[in-house]
Structure formats: C-alpha cells, structure tokens
C-alpha positions in Angstrom: 10.9 9.1 1.4 9.3 8.1 -2.1 5.5 8.8 -2.7 3.8 5.8 -4.0 0.2 4.8 -5.1 -1.5 1.4 -4.7 -1.1 -0.3 -8.1 -3.2 -3.2 -7.2 -3.7 -6.3 -5.0 -2.9 -9.7 -6.2 -2.6 -13.4 -5.1 0.6 -15.0 -4.7 0.7 -19.1 -5.7 -0.2 -19.6 -1.8 -3.3 -17.6 -2.1 -1.7 -14.9 0.0 -2.6 -11.4 -0.7 0.0 -8.9 -2.0 -0.7 -5.2 -2.3 1.8 -3.5 -4.9 2.9 0.0 -4.3 4.3 2.1 -7.2 6.2 5.2 -7.1 4.3 8.0 -8.3 6.2 11.0 -9.4 9.5 9.6 -11.0 10.3 6.0 -12.4 12.2 3.9 -10.1 12.0 0.8 -12.0 10.7 -1.1 -9.0 7.3 -1.5 -7.1 6.9 -2.8 -3.6 4.9 -5.8 -2.7 3.6 -6.2 0.8 1.9 -9.1 1.9 -1.3 -8.4 3.6 -4.4 -10.2 5.2 -7.5 -10.8 3.3 -9.5 -8.3 5.3 -6.9 -5.5 4.7 -7.0 -6.4 1.0 -10.7 -6.1 0.9 -10.6 -2.9 2.8 -7.9 -1.4 0.4 -9.7 -2.4 -2.7 -13.0 -1.0 -1.6 -11.2 2.2 -0.6 -9.1 2.6 -3.8 -12.3 1.9 -6.1 -14.3 4.3 -3.8 -17.1 1.7 -3.3 -19.2 2.1 -0.5 -19.6 -0.7 2.1 -22.8 -1.7 3.8 -21.3 -1.6 7.2 -18.3 0.3 8.5 -14.8 -1.7 8.0 -12.3 -1.3 10.9 -10.4 1.4 8.6 -13.6 3.3 8.2 -14.0 3.3 11.9 -10.6 4.5 12.4 -11.3 7.5 10.1 -14.8 8.3 11.8 -12.5 8.2 15.0 -9.9 10.5 13.7 -12.6 12.9 12.1 -14.5 13.0 15.4 -11.3 14.0 17.2 -11.1 17.0 14.8 -7.8 15.3 13.3 -6.9 14.2 10.0 -4.8 11.5 8.4 -1.8 13.7 7.0 0.3 10.8 5.7 1.3 7.3 5.8 4.8 6.0 5.6 6.4 2.5 5.1 9.7 3.1 7.2 11.6 0.1 7.4 11.6 -3.5 6.6 13.3 -6.0 9.2 14.0 -9.7 8.9 10.8 -9.5 6.1 8.5 -7.7 8.3 7.3 -4.2 7.0 6.9 -1.3 9.8 4.9 1.9 9.2 3.6 5.0 10.6 0.4 7.2 10.3 1.0 10.9 11.1 -2.2 12.7 12.2 -2.7 16.3 12.0 -4.4 17.0 15.4 -5.7 20.0 17.3 -2.6 19.5 19.7 -0.1 19.1 16.7 1.1 16.4 14.7 1.2 12.9 16.1 2.9 9.9 14.8 1.5 6.3 15.5 3.0 3.0 14.8 0.9 0.7 12.6 1.1 -2.2 10.3 1.7 -1.3 6.7 -1.7 -2.9 5.7 -3.7 -1.1 8.2 -2.0 2.2 7.5 -2.5 1.9 3.7 -6.0 0.9 4.2 -6.5 3.9 6.3 -4.8 6.0 3.8 -6.7 5.1 0.8 -10.0 5.6 2.7 -8.8 9.1 3.8 -7.0 10.1 0.6 -4.0 10.8 2.3 -0.6 10.4 0.6 1.6 7.1 1.2 5.3 7.2 1.3 8.1 4.4 1.3 11.1 4.9 2.6 14.0 4.9 -0.3 16.0 2.0 1.5 12.9 -0.3 1.7 12.1 0.4 -1.8 15.7 -0.5 -2.8 15.8 -3.7 -0.2 12.5 -5.1 -0.9 11.3 -3.6 -4.1 11.3 -5.9 -7.2 11.7 -4.9 -10.9 8.7 -3.3 -12.1 7.8 -5.4 -15.1 4.1 -4.8 -14.7 3.5 -1.5 -14.9 4.4 1.2 -17.7 5.7 4.8 -17.7 2.5 6.2 -18.9 -0.2 6.6 -16.6 -2.8 6.6 -19.4 -1.3 3.5 -20.9 -1.1 2.0 -17.5 -4.8 2.4 -16.8 -5.8 0.9 -20.1 -3.6 -2.5 -19.4 -4.1 -2.9 -15.6 -5.4 -6.4 -16.0 -2.8 -7.6 -18.2 -0.1 -6.2 -15.7 -1.6 -7.9 -12.9 -1.9 -11.1 -14.7 1.8 -10.6 -15.7 2.7 -9.8 -11.9 0.7 -13.3 -10.9 2.9 -15.0 -13.3 6.1 -13.5 -11.7 4.4 -14.5 -8.3 4.4 -18.1 -9.2 8.0 -18.1 -9.0 8.6 -15.9 -5.9 8.7 -16.6 -2.4 8.6 -14.2 0.7 11.8 -15.4 1.7 13.0 -14.0 -1.3 12.7 -10.3 0.2 14.8 -11.0 3.4 18.4 -9.9 3.9 
C-alpha cells in the first residue's frame, strides 16, 4: 500500500470531476486520477481546505455517527480497480475491534479528508490506473506555490484523455 494525499480536484473535458491522489513519502512518478461525483468533489474540497459548511454534508454526518459510536476512522484504502471501477475500504477502530467497511472511493476519501485519516492506494492500482506525474513537483514547498499552474497543466492533459484509457 502506498500512502497518498489529495493533490486536488479538477474537471475533465466532459465536465466530470476528477480527484488527484499523489504518493506522499517517496516519488512514484505517477498520480492517480479517480472520477467522482460533484457532491463528493465539494465534500473533499471543503474537508481538505478545512472550511466549515453551513449544514453537515453526508460525510460529516458519517463522521458524527462514527464518533457517537466511540469509533474513529483509522484509514482508507483504494484496494483495486476492475473494468475502470475503483473499489475502496474504510477501516474503523471501534470498541469491539477493527472493522472494515466497503465503500466507493469518493465517499471513503471524503470521509478520510474530514476525519484527517490516512489514505492508501494499492501498489497495483497505482501501477495500472496511475498516470505520469507531470503536474506536481518533488518539493512540497514548490508544490504549494505552483499548485494553480500544475492543475492548469493537468486540465490540459485531461483535454486529451478519456476514462476508457485507464481500463485494461
């Protein structure tokens, strides 16, 4: 498993939302694009930016339920990709022990972003569905300064790519 962070959210040429996941600890030279819905994109952006929402979003509700049950989100994993569909799991630390719950990656990432839980991607998922990292730099400081230009460059890349390009 490779620990990743949310690099950003972009729109592809068809105006579909794409979340970009970048390895954290060592440069892999690849990032993982995952197509998500507009509501999940909003939830992830709100969570990553630490912005409050006027009313609880679905992922904030999920986190409240987890908290009320004396549990916590331990981690999220994007476990596999099958025919272009990504699969994920949320690991909860509960009073009765660890529990793993199947989830859509968009929901799992939104929940992890709100819970400040680590996100992991299976090595084979990044190898199969990852794309060359032409939008981020090795240095996190440089990365923070140039995020807007990298996202613009990625949007340019998206002008030529189709979701079918990531199918086996």
